[in-house]
PDB file with one MODEL, atoms N, CA, C and O in Angstrom:
MODEL        1
ATOM      1  N   MET A   1      66.037  84.759  -0.345  1.00  0.00           N
ATOM      2  CA  MET A   1      65.785  83.665  -1.249  1.00  0.00           C
ATOM      3  C   MET A   1      66.339  82.354  -0.702  1.00  0.00           C
ATOM      4  O   MET A   1      65.661  81.328  -0.770  1.00  0.00           O
ATOM      5  N   SER A   2      67.552  82.365  -0.163  1.00  0.00           N
ATOM      6  CA  SER A   2      68.139  81.135   0.347  1.00  0.00           C
ATOM      7  C   SER A   2      67.394  80.645   1.586  1.00  0.00           C
ATOM      8  O   SER A   2      67.381  79.446   1.865  1.00  0.00           O
ATOM      9  N   PHE A   3      66.773  81.559   2.329  1.00  0.00           N
ATOM     10  CA  PHE A   3      65.999  81.156   3.496  1.00  0.00           C
ATOM     11  C   PHE A   3      64.794  80.315   3.067  1.00  0.00           C
ATOM     12  O   PHE A   3      64.452  79.332   3.724  1.00  0.00           O
ATOM     13  N   GLU A   4      64.163  80.700   1.977  1.00  0.00           N
ATOM     14  CA  GLU A   4      63.024  79.950   1.457  1.00  0.00           C
ATOM     15  C   GLU A   4      63.460  78.558   1.000  1.00  0.00           C
ATOM     16  O   GLU A   4      62.737  77.581   1.199  1.00  0.00           O
ATOM     17  N   VAL A   5      64.627  78.471   0.395  1.00  0.00           N
ATOM     18  CA  VAL A   5      65.146  77.184  -0.055  1.00  0.00           C
ATOM     19  C   VAL A   5      65.376  76.283   1.149  1.00  0.00           C
ATOM     20  O   VAL A   5      65.043  75.099   1.103  1.00  0.00           O
ATOM     21  N   PHE A   6      65.945  76.828   2.236  1.00  0.00           N
ATOM     22  CA  PHE A   6      66.167  76.054   3.446  1.00  0.00           C
ATOM     23  C   PHE A   6      64.854  75.617   4.075  1.00  0.00           C
ATOM     24  O   PHE A   6      64.754  74.503   4.589  1.00  0.00           O
ATOM     25  N   GLU A   7      63.850  76.480   4.039  1.00  0.00           N
ATOM     26  CA  GLU A   7      62.540  76.110   4.578  1.00  0.00           C
ATOM     27  C   GLU A   7      61.930  74.967   3.780  1.00  0.00           C
ATOM     28  O   GLU A   7      61.369  74.035   4.354  1.00  0.00           O
ATOM     29  N   LYS A   8      62.041  75.038   2.441  1.00  0.00           N
ATOM     30  CA  LYS A   8      61.523  73.970   1.595  1.00  0.00           C
ATOM     31  C   LYS A   8      62.288  72.663   1.846  1.00  0.00           C
ATOM     32  O   LYS A   8      61.699  71.585   1.930  1.00  0.00           O
ATOM     33  N   LEU A   9      63.591  72.788   1.962  1.00  0.00           N
ATOM     34  CA  LEU A   9      64.419  71.619   2.234  1.00  0.00           C
ATOM     35  C   LEU A   9      64.058  71.019   3.583  1.00  0.00           C
ATOM     36  O   LEU A   9      63.948  69.800   3.711  1.00  0.00           O
ATOM     37  N   GLU A  10      63.872  71.868   4.592  1.00  0.00           N
ATOM     38  CA  GLU A  10      63.499  71.398   5.926  1.00  0.00           C
ATOM     39  C   GLU A  10      62.138  70.698   5.879  1.00  0.00           C
ATOM     40  O   GLU A  10      61.956  69.667   6.526  1.00  0.00           O
ATOM     41  N   ALA A  11      61.192  71.239   5.130  1.00  0.00           N
ATOM     42  CA  ALA A  11      59.868  70.630   4.999  1.00  0.00           C
ATOM     43  C   ALA A  11      59.974  69.257   4.339  1.00  0.00           C
ATOM     44  O   ALA A  11      59.320  68.302   4.760  1.00  0.00           O
ATOM     45  N   LYS A  12      60.813  69.169   3.293  1.00  0.00           N
ATOM     46  CA  LYS A  12      60.985  67.894   2.614  1.00  0.00           C
ATOM     47  C   LYS A  12      61.667  66.870   3.517  1.00  0.00           C
ATOM     48  O   LYS A  12      61.306  65.694   3.516  1.00  0.00           O
ATOM     49  N   VAL A  13      62.654  67.326   4.285  1.00  0.00           N
ATOM     50  CA  VAL A  13      63.334  66.424   5.220  1.00  0.00           C
ATOM     51  C   VAL A  13      62.344  65.941   6.276  1.00  0.00           C
ATOM     52  O   VAL A  13      62.327  64.757   6.613  1.00  0.00           O
ATOM     53  N   GLN A  14      61.518  66.848   6.801  1.00  0.00           N
ATOM     54  CA  GLN A  14      60.528  66.473   7.808  1.00  0.00           C
ATOM     55  C   GLN A  14      59.510  65.493   7.232  1.00  0.00           C
ATOM     56  O   GLN A  14      59.093  64.544   7.896  1.00  0.00           O
ATOM     57  N   GLN A  15      59.120  65.741   5.992  1.00  0.00           N
ATOM     58  CA  GLN A  15      58.186  64.830   5.328  1.00  0.00           C
ATOM     59  C   GLN A  15      58.818  63.451   5.164  1.00  0.00           C
ATOM     60  O   GLN A  15      58.158  62.432   5.369  1.00  0.00           O
ATOM     61  N   ALA A  16      60.088  63.423   4.795  1.00  0.00           N
ATOM     62  CA  ALA A  16      60.797  62.153   4.644  1.00  0.00           C
ATOM     63  C   ALA A  16      60.876  61.419   5.980  1.00  0.00           C
ATOM     64  O   ALA A  16      60.679  60.206   6.040  1.00  0.00           O
ATOM     65  N   ILE A  17      61.165  62.157   7.048  1.00  0.00           N
ATOM     66  CA  ILE A  17      61.244  61.564   8.381  1.00  0.00           C
ATOM     67  C   ILE A  17      59.889  60.992   8.782  1.00  0.00           C
ATOM     68  O   ILE A  17      59.809  59.882   9.309  1.00  0.00           O
ATOM     69  N   ASP A  18      58.830  61.749   8.531  1.00  0.00           N
ATOM     70  CA  ASP A  18      57.484  61.273   8.852  1.00  0.00           C
ATOM     71  C   ASP A  18      57.150  60.008   8.072  1.00  0.00           C
ATOM     72  O   ASP A  18      56.588  59.060   8.621  1.00  0.00           O
ATOM     73  N   THR A  19      57.499  60.002   6.790  1.00  0.00           N
ATOM     74  CA  THR A  19      57.239  58.828   5.956  1.00  0.00           C
ATOM     75  C   THR A  19      58.019  57.623   6.468  1.00  0.00           C
ATOM     76  O   THR A  19      57.476  56.522   6.554  1.00  0.00           O
ATOM     77  N   ILE A  20      59.275  57.824   6.805  1.00  0.00           N
ATOM     78  CA  ILE A  20      60.115  56.735   7.329  1.00  0.00           C
ATOM     79  C   ILE A  20      59.538  56.208   8.635  1.00  0.00           C
ATOM     80  O   ILE A  20      59.502  54.997   8.854  1.00  0.00           O
ATOM     81  N   THR A  21      59.090  57.102   9.499  1.00  0.00           N
ATOM     82  CA  THR A  21      58.510  56.693  10.778  1.00  0.00           C
ATOM     83  C   THR A  21      57.251  55.858  10.564  1.00  0.00           C
ATOM     84  O   THR A  21      57.062  54.827  11.209  1.00  0.00           O
ATOM     85  N   LEU A  22      56.391  56.313   9.652  1.00  0.00           N
ATOM     86  CA  LEU A  22      55.171  55.554   9.354  1.00  0.00           C
ATOM     87  C   LEU A  22      55.502  54.180   8.770  1.00  0.00           C
ATOM     88  O   LEU A  22      54.869  53.182   9.114  1.00  0.00           O
ATOM     89  N   LEU A  23      56.489  54.140   7.892  1.00  0.00           N
ATOM     90  CA  LEU A  23      56.880  52.864   7.296  1.00  0.00           C
ATOM     91  C   LEU A  23      57.469  51.922   8.334  1.00  0.00           C
ATOM     92  O   LEU A  23      57.229  50.716   8.286  1.00  0.00           O
ATOM     93  N   GLN A  24      58.240  52.463   9.275  1.00  0.00           N
ATOM     94  CA  GLN A  24      58.794  51.630  10.342  1.00  0.00           C
ATOM     95  C   GLN A  24      57.676  51.058  11.217  1.00  0.00           C
ATOM     96  O   GLN A  24      57.728  49.897  11.624  1.00  0.00           O
ATOM     97  N   MET A  25      56.666  51.884  11.502  1.00  0.00           N
ATOM     98  CA  MET A  25      55.535  51.397  12.281  1.00  0.00           C
ATOM     99  C   MET A  25      54.787  50.302  11.523  1.00  0.00           C
ATOM    100  O   MET A  25      54.371  49.304  12.111  1.00  0.00           O
ATOM    101  N   GLU A  26      54.620  50.497  10.223  1.00  0.00           N
ATOM    102  CA  GLU A  26      53.950  49.494   9.399  1.00  0.00           C
ATOM    103  C   GLU A  26      54.752  48.203   9.376  1.00  0.00           C
ATOM    104  O   GLU A  26      54.184  47.113   9.447  1.00  0.00           O
ATOM    105  N   ILE A  27      56.063  48.321   9.277  1.00  0.00           N
ATOM    106  CA  ILE A  27      56.931  47.140   9.284  1.00  0.00           C
ATOM    107  C   ILE A  27      56.761  46.380  10.599  1.00  0.00           C
ATOM    108  O   ILE A  27      56.660  45.154  10.590  1.00  0.00           O
ATOM    109  N   GLU A  28      56.728  47.080  11.713  1.00  0.00           N
ATOM    110  CA  GLU A  28      56.557  46.432  13.016  1.00  0.00           C
ATOM    111  C   GLU A  28      55.210  45.714  13.095  1.00  0.00           C
ATOM    112  O   GLU A  28      55.127  44.593  13.597  1.00  0.00           O
ATOM    113  N   GLU A  29      54.166  46.358  12.604  1.00  0.00           N
ATOM    114  CA  GLU A  29      52.848  45.725  12.599  1.00  0.00           C
ATOM    115  C   GLU A  29      52.855  44.463  11.741  1.00  0.00           C
ATOM    116  O   GLU A  29      52.284  43.441  12.121  1.00  0.00           O
ATOM    117  N   LEU A  30      53.502  44.542  10.586  1.00  0.00           N
ATOM    118  CA  LEU A  30      53.574  43.386   9.700  1.00  0.00           C
ATOM    119  C   LEU A  30      54.406  42.260  10.321  1.00  0.00           C
ATOM    120  O   LEU A  30      54.083  41.084  10.152  1.00  0.00           O
ATOM    121  N   LYS A  31      55.461  42.615  11.029  1.00  0.00           N
ATOM    122  CA  LYS A  31      56.261  41.595  11.717  1.00  0.00           C
ATOM    123  C   LYS A  31      55.424  40.891  12.770  1.00  0.00           C
ATOM    124  O   LYS A  31      55.480  39.668  12.893  1.00  0.00           O
ATOM    125  N   GLU A  32      54.645  41.658  13.535  1.00  0.00           N
ATOM    126  CA  GLU A  32      53.786  41.063  14.562  1.00  0.00           C
ATOM    127  C   GLU A  32      52.737  40.149  13.923  1.00  0.00           C
ATOM    128  O   GLU A  32      52.474  39.053  14.417  1.00  0.00           O
ATOM    129  N   LYS A  33      52.147  40.609  12.829  1.00  0.00           N
ATOM    130  CA  LYS A  33      51.145  39.798  12.138  1.00  0.00           C
ATOM    131  C   LYS A  33      51.784  38.534  11.592  1.00  0.00           C
ATOM    132  O   LYS A  33      51.198  37.454  11.669  1.00  0.00           O
ATOM    133  N   ASN A  34      52.975  38.661  11.043  1.00  0.00           N
ATOM    134  CA  ASN A  34      53.699  37.501  10.521  1.00  0.00           C
ATOM    135  C   ASN A  34      53.983  36.496  11.636  1.00  0.00           C
ATOM    136  O   ASN A  34      53.783  35.294  11.457  1.00  0.00           O
ATOM    137  N   ASN A  35      54.447  36.984  12.777  1.00  0.00           N
ATOM    138  CA  ASN A  35      54.724  36.091  13.906  1.00  0.00           C
ATOM    139  C   ASN A  35      53.455  35.382  14.362  1.00  0.00           C
ATOM    140  O   ASN A  35      53.478  34.193  14.681  1.00  0.00           O
ATOM    141  N   SER A  36      52.356  36.115  14.391  1.00  0.00           N
ATOM    142  CA  SER A  36      51.075  35.521  14.767  1.00  0.00           C
ATOM    143  C   SER A  36      50.678  34.432  13.780  1.00  0.00           C
ATOM    144  O   SER A  36      50.216  33.364  14.180  1.00  0.00           O
ATOM    145  N   LEU A  37      50.857  34.700  12.503  1.00  0.00           N
ATOM    146  CA  LEU A  37      50.516  33.706  11.480  1.00  0.00           C
ATOM    147  C   LEU A  37      51.440  32.488  11.560  1.00  0.00           C
ATOM    148  O   LEU A  37      51.005  31.359  11.335  1.00  0.00           O
ATOM    149  N   VAL A  38      52.698  32.720  11.876  1.00  0.00           N
ATOM    150  CA  VAL A  38      53.638  31.598  12.020  1.00  0.00           C
ATOM    151  C   VAL A  38      53.195  30.700  13.168  1.00  0.00           C
ATOM    152  O   VAL A  38      53.200  29.475  13.051  1.00  0.00           O
ATOM    153  N   ARG A  39      52.806  31.335  14.292  1.00  0.00           N
ATOM    154  CA  ARG A  39      52.325  30.544  15.434  1.00  0.00           C
ATOM    155  C   ARG A  39      51.055  29.773  15.065  1.00  0.00           C
ATOM    156  O   ARG A  39      50.879  28.626  15.474  1.00  0.00           O
ATOM    157  N   GLU A  40      50.186  30.403  14.302  1.00  0.00           N
ATOM    158  CA  GLU A  40      48.943  29.748  13.876  1.00  0.00           C
ATOM    159  C   GLU A  40      49.250  28.547  12.983  1.00  0.00           C
ATOM    160  O   GLU A  40      48.644  27.486  13.129  1.00  0.00           O
ATOM    161  N   VAL A  41      50.188  28.719  12.064  1.00  0.00           N
ATOM    162  CA  VAL A  41      50.583  27.617  11.176  1.00  0.00           C
ATOM    163  C   VAL A  41      51.188  26.473  11.983  1.00  0.00           C
ATOM    164  O   VAL A  41      50.884  25.306  11.736  1.00  0.00           O
ATOM    165  N   GLU A  42      52.040  26.804  12.945  1.00  0.00           N
ATOM    166  CA  GLU A  42      52.653  25.773  13.781  1.00  0.00           C
ATOM    167  C   GLU A  42      51.597  25.024  14.580  1.00  0.00           C
ATOM    168  O   GLU A  42      51.660  23.803  14.724  1.00  0.00           O
ATOM    169  N   SER A  43      50.630  25.765  15.094  1.00  0.00           N
ATOM    170  CA  SER A  43      49.545  25.144  15.852  1.00  0.00           C
ATOM    171  C   SER A  43      48.720  24.228  14.951  1.00  0.00           C
ATOM    172  O   SER A  43      48.346  23.126  15.352  1.00  0.00           O
ATOM    173  N   SER A  44      48.442  24.683  13.748  1.00  0.00           N
ATOM    174  CA  SER A  44      47.676  23.869  12.796  1.00  0.00           C
ATOM    175  C   SER A  44      48.449  22.612  12.422  1.00  0.00           C
ATOM    176  O   SER A  44      47.870  21.532  12.303  1.00  0.00           O
ATOM    177  N   ALA A  45      49.741  22.753  12.239  1.00  0.00           N
ATOM    178  CA  ALA A  45      50.573  21.596  11.893  1.00  0.00           C
ATOM    179  C   ALA A  45      50.560  20.587  13.029  1.00  0.00           C
ATOM    180  O   ALA A  45      50.490  19.380  12.799  1.00  0.00           O
ATOM    181  N   SER A  46      50.628  21.090  14.256  1.00  0.00           N
ATOM    182  CA  SER A  46      50.591  20.206  15.408  1.00  0.00           C
ATOM    183  C   SER A  46      49.243  19.489  15.490  1.00  0.00           C
ATOM    184  O   SER A  46      49.182  18.290  15.761  1.00  0.00           O
ATOM    185  N   GLY A  47      48.173  20.235  15.255  1.00  0.00           N
ATOM    186  CA  GLY A  47      46.843  19.631  15.270  1.00  0.00           C
ATOM    187  C   GLY A  47      46.682  18.601  14.165  1.00  0.00           C
ATOM    188  O   GLY A  47      46.058  17.558  14.360  1.00  0.00           O
ATOM    189  N   ARG A  48      47.247  18.900  13.006  1.00  0.00           N
ATOM    190  CA  ARG A  48      47.183  17.964  11.884  1.00  0.00           C
ATOM    191  C   ARG A  48      47.938  16.682  12.228  1.00  0.00           C
ATOM    192  O   ARG A  48      47.462  15.580  11.956  1.00  0.00           O
ATOM    193  N   GLU A  49      49.098  16.836  12.817  1.00  0.00           N
ATOM    194  CA  GLU A  49      49.899  15.673  13.190  1.00  0.00           C
ATOM    195  C   GLU A  49      49.143  14.802  14.184  1.00  0.00           C
ATOM    196  O   GLU A  49      49.162  13.574  14.091  1.00  0.00           O
ATOM    197  N   SER A  50      48.484  15.441  15.126  1.00  0.00           N
ATOM    198  CA  SER A  50      47.690  14.711  16.107  1.00  0.00           C
ATOM    199  C   SER A  50      46.561  13.945  15.425  1.00  0.00           C
ATOM    200  O   SER A  50      46.302  12.788  15.756  1.00  0.00           O
ATOM    201  N   LEU A  51      45.892  14.593  14.474  1.00  0.00           N
ATOM    202  CA  LEU A  51      44.799  13.930  13.756  1.00  0.00           C
ATOM    203  C   LEU A  51      45.312  12.768  12.901  1.00  0.00           C
ATOM    204  O   LEU A  51      44.653  11.733  12.797  1.00  0.00           O
ATOM    205  N   VAL A  52      46.475  12.939  12.295  1.00  0.00           N
ATOM    206  CA  VAL A  52      47.055  11.858  11.492  1.00  0.00           C
ATOM    207  C   VAL A  52      47.362  10.661  12.383  1.00  0.00           C
ATOM    208  O   VAL A  52      47.089   9.518  12.014  1.00  0.00           O
ATOM    209  N   ASN A  53      47.931  10.927  13.562  1.00  0.00           N
ATOM    210  CA  ASN A  53      48.239   9.839  14.498  1.00  0.00           C
ATOM    211  C   ASN A  53      46.963   9.129  14.949  1.00  0.00           C
ATOM    212  O   ASN A  53      46.920   7.902  15.028  1.00  0.00           O
ATOM    213  N   GLU A  54      45.932   9.911  15.242  1.00  0.00           N
ATOM    214  CA  GLU A  54      44.656   9.324  15.654  1.00  0.00           C
ATOM    215  C   GLU A  54      44.064   8.489  14.522  1.00  0.00           C
ATOM    216  O   GLU A  54      43.516   7.413  14.761  1.00  0.00           O
ATOM    217  N   ASN A  55      44.175   8.980  13.303  1.00  0.00           N
ATOM    218  CA  ASN A  55      43.667   8.247  12.145  1.00  0.00           C
ATOM    219  C   ASN A  55      44.385   6.908  11.989  1.00  0.00           C
ATOM    220  O   ASN A  55      43.751   5.886  11.731  1.00  0.00           O
ATOM    221  N   VAL A  56      45.697   6.916  12.146  1.00  0.00           N
ATOM    222  CA  VAL A  56      46.478   5.677  12.043  1.00  0.00           C
ATOM    223  C   VAL A  56      46.018   4.693  13.117  1.00  0.00           C
ATOM    224  O   VAL A  56      45.823   3.509  12.844  1.00  0.00           O
ATOM    225  N   GLN A  57      45.848   5.195  14.333  1.00  0.00           N
ATOM    226  CA  GLN A  57      45.419   4.334  15.438  1.00  0.00           C
ATOM    227  C   GLN A  57      44.028   3.749  15.161  1.00  0.00           C
ATOM    228  O   GLN A  57      43.796   2.562  15.388  1.00  0.00           O
ATOM    229  N   LEU A  58      43.112   4.579  14.673  1.00  0.00           N
ATOM    230  CA  LEU A  58      41.765   4.099  14.381  1.00  0.00           C
ATOM    231  C   LEU A  58      41.775   3.072  13.252  1.00  0.00           C
ATOM    232  O   LEU A  58      41.009   2.108  13.291  1.00  0.00           O
ATOM    233  N   LYS A  59      42.622   3.261  12.259  1.00  0.00           N
ATOM    234  CA  LYS A  59      42.720   2.276  11.181  1.00  0.00           C
ATOM    235  C   LYS A  59      43.244   0.947  11.705  1.00  0.00           C
ATOM    236  O   LYS A  59      42.778  -0.115  11.293  1.00  0.00           O
ATOM    237  N   GLN A  60      44.211   1.008  12.612  1.00  0.00           N
ATOM    238  CA  GLN A  60      44.738  -0.228  13.205  1.00  0.00           C
ATOM    239  C   GLN A  60      43.655  -0.938  14.009  1.00  0.00           C
ATOM    240  O   GLN A  60      43.526  -2.161  13.947  1.00  0.00           O
ATOM    241  N   GLU A  61      42.875  -0.162  14.766  1.00  0.00           N
ATOM    242  CA  GLU A  61      41.785  -0.760  15.528  1.00  0.00           C
ATOM    243  C   GLU A  61      40.749  -1.376  14.591  1.00  0.00           C
ATOM    244  O   GLU A  61      40.229  -2.459  14.862  1.00  0.00           O
ATOM    245  N   GLN A  62      40.450  -0.692  13.493  1.00  0.00           N
ATOM    246  CA  GLN A  62      39.490  -1.209  12.527  1.00  0.00           C
ATOM    247  C   GLN A  62      39.983  -2.529  11.938  1.00  0.00           C
ATOM    248  O   GLN A  62      39.209  -3.475  11.798  1.00  0.00           O
ATOM    249  N   GLN A  63      41.261  -2.593  11.595  1.00  0.00           N
ATOM    250  CA  GLN A  63      41.824  -3.830  11.048  1.00  0.00           C
ATOM    251  C   GLN A  63      41.754  -4.962  12.061  1.00  0.00           C
ATOM    252  O   GLN A  63      41.463  -6.107  11.714  1.00  0.00           O
ATOM    253  N   ALA A  64      42.028  -4.622  13.333  1.00  0.00           N
ATOM    254  CA  ALA A  64      41.957  -5.649  14.379  1.00  0.00           C
ATOM    255  C   ALA A  64      40.531  -6.175  14.512  1.00  0.00           C
ATOM    256  O   ALA A  64      40.327  -7.383  14.639  1.00  0.00           O
ATOM    257  N   TRP A  65      39.551  -5.290  14.485  1.00  0.00           N
ATOM    258  CA  TRP A  65      38.153  -5.714  14.585  1.00  0.00           C
ATOM    259  C   TRP A  65      37.748  -6.533  13.356  1.00  0.00           C
ATOM    260  O   TRP A  65      37.033  -7.528  13.480  1.00  0.00           O
ATOM    261  N   GLN A  66      38.197  -6.123  12.193  1.00  0.00           N
ATOM    262  CA  GLN A  66      37.874  -6.884  10.985  1.00  0.00           C
ATOM    263  C   GLN A  66      38.454  -8.296  11.059  1.00  0.00           C
ATOM    264  O   GLN A  66      37.813  -9.263  10.647  1.00  0.00           O
ATOM    265  N   GLU A  67      39.665  -8.402  11.586  1.00  0.00           N
ATOM    266  CA  GLU A  67      40.297  -9.715  11.715  1.00  0.00           C
ATOM    267  C   GLU A  67      39.528 -10.575  12.716  1.00  0.00           C
ATOM    268  O   GLU A  67      39.314 -11.761  12.467  1.00  0.00           O
ATOM    269  N   ARG A  68      39.117 -10.006  13.824  1.00  0.00           N
ATOM    270  CA  ARG A  68      38.315 -10.743  14.813  1.00  0.00           C
ATOM    271  C   ARG A  68      36.999 -11.218  14.189  1.00  0.00           C
ATOM    272  O   ARG A  68      36.564 -12.351  14.395  1.00  0.00           O
ATOM    273  N   LEU A  69      36.377 -10.312  13.417  1.00  0.00           N
ATOM    274  CA  LEU A  69      35.115 -10.649  12.774  1.00  0.00           C
ATOM    275  C   LEU A  69      35.309 -11.783  11.772  1.00  0.00           C
ATOM    276  O   LEU A  69      34.483 -12.692  11.693  1.00  0.00           O
ATOM    277  N   ARG A  70      36.397 -11.729  11.010  1.00  0.00           N
ATOM    278  CA  ARG A  70      36.686 -12.814  10.066  1.00  0.00           C
ATOM    279  C   ARG A  70      36.855 -14.145  10.797  1.00  0.00           C
ATOM    280  O   ARG A  70      36.348 -15.177  10.359  1.00  0.00           O
ATOM    281  N   LEU A  71      37.576 -14.102  11.919  1.00  0.00           N
ATOM    282  CA  LEU A  71      37.773 -15.337  12.694  1.00  0.00           C
ATOM    283  C   LEU A  71      36.441 -15.872  13.199  1.00  0.00           C
ATOM    284  O   LEU A  71      36.181 -17.073  13.125  1.00  0.00           O
ATOM    285  N   LEU A  72      35.595 -14.977  13.713  1.00  0.00           N
ATOM    286  CA  LEU A  72      34.291 -15.424  14.201  1.00  0.00           C
ATOM    287  C   LEU A  72      33.435 -15.984  13.075  1.00  0.00           C
ATOM    288  O   LEU A  72      32.778 -17.011  13.241  1.00  0.00           O
ATOM    289  N   LEU A  73      33.442 -15.308  11.927  1.00  0.00           N
ATOM    290  CA  LEU A  73      32.685 -15.821  10.786  1.00  0.00           C
ATOM    291  C   LEU A  73      33.227 -17.149  10.316  1.00  0.00           C
ATOM    292  O   LEU A  73      32.468 -18.025   9.903  1.00  0.00           O
ATOM    293  N   GLY A  74      34.538 -17.305  10.376  1.00  0.00           N
ATOM    294  CA  GLY A  74      35.165 -18.584  10.005  1.00  0.00           C
ATOM    295  C   GLY A  74      34.718 -19.687  10.958  1.00  0.00           C
ATOM    296  O   GLY A  74      34.421 -20.799  10.520  1.00  0.00           O
ATOM    297  N   LYS A  75      34.669 -19.395  12.241  1.00  0.00           N
ATOM    298  CA  LYS A  75      34.213 -20.401  13.213  1.00  0.00           C
ATOM    299  C   LYS A  75      32.747 -20.751  12.996  1.00  0.00           C
ATOM    300  O   LYS A  75      32.350 -21.907  13.146  1.00  0.00           O
ATOM    301  N   MET A  76      31.929 -19.733  12.637  1.00  0.00           N
ATOM    302  CA  MET A  76      30.522 -19.986  12.398  1.00  0.00           C
ATOM    303  C   MET A  76      30.332 -20.878  11.175  1.00  0.00           C
ATOM    304  O   MET A  76      29.431 -21.716  11.141  1.00  0.00           O
ATOM    305  N   ASP A  77      31.195 -20.687  10.165  1.00  0.00           N
ATOM    306  CA  ASP A  77      31.120 -21.518   8.961  1.00  0.00           C
ATOM    307  C   ASP A  77      31.471 -22.961   9.275  1.00  0.00           C
ATOM    308  O   ASP A  77      30.947 -23.888   8.657  1.00  0.00           O
ATOM    309  N   GLU A  78      32.370 -23.143  10.247  1.00  0.00           N
ATOM    310  CA  GLU A  78      32.794 -24.516  10.619  1.00  0.00           C
ATOM    311  C   GLU A  78      31.662 -25.243  11.336  1.00  0.00           C
ATOM    312  O   GLU A  78      31.582 -26.470  11.291  1.00  0.00           O
ATOM    313  N   VAL A  79      30.800 -24.496  11.989  1.00  0.00           N
ATOM    314  CA  VAL A  79      29.742 -25.115  12.776  1.00  0.00           C
ATOM    315  C   VAL A  79      28.574 -25.518  11.945  1.00  0.00           C
ATOM    316  O   VAL A  79      27.599 -26.055  12.470  1.00  0.00           O
TER     317      VAL A  79
ENDMDL
END
């Protein structure tokens, strides 16, 4: 009778070990996926920053052109 109890206990311990091993593998996969997503977010943030800088530069250029156009229109009005 006690041999059967030990066999059942051994089976449960083995099942627990298998479950723990699978969970550890899942954790590793999730860590890798998380790291990949973190890199993707960082890349997106960098790209966004670049676009914001380009937008600022283009707005400054637009303002400069508008000012030149105003000056030219002002000169045309004087003539």
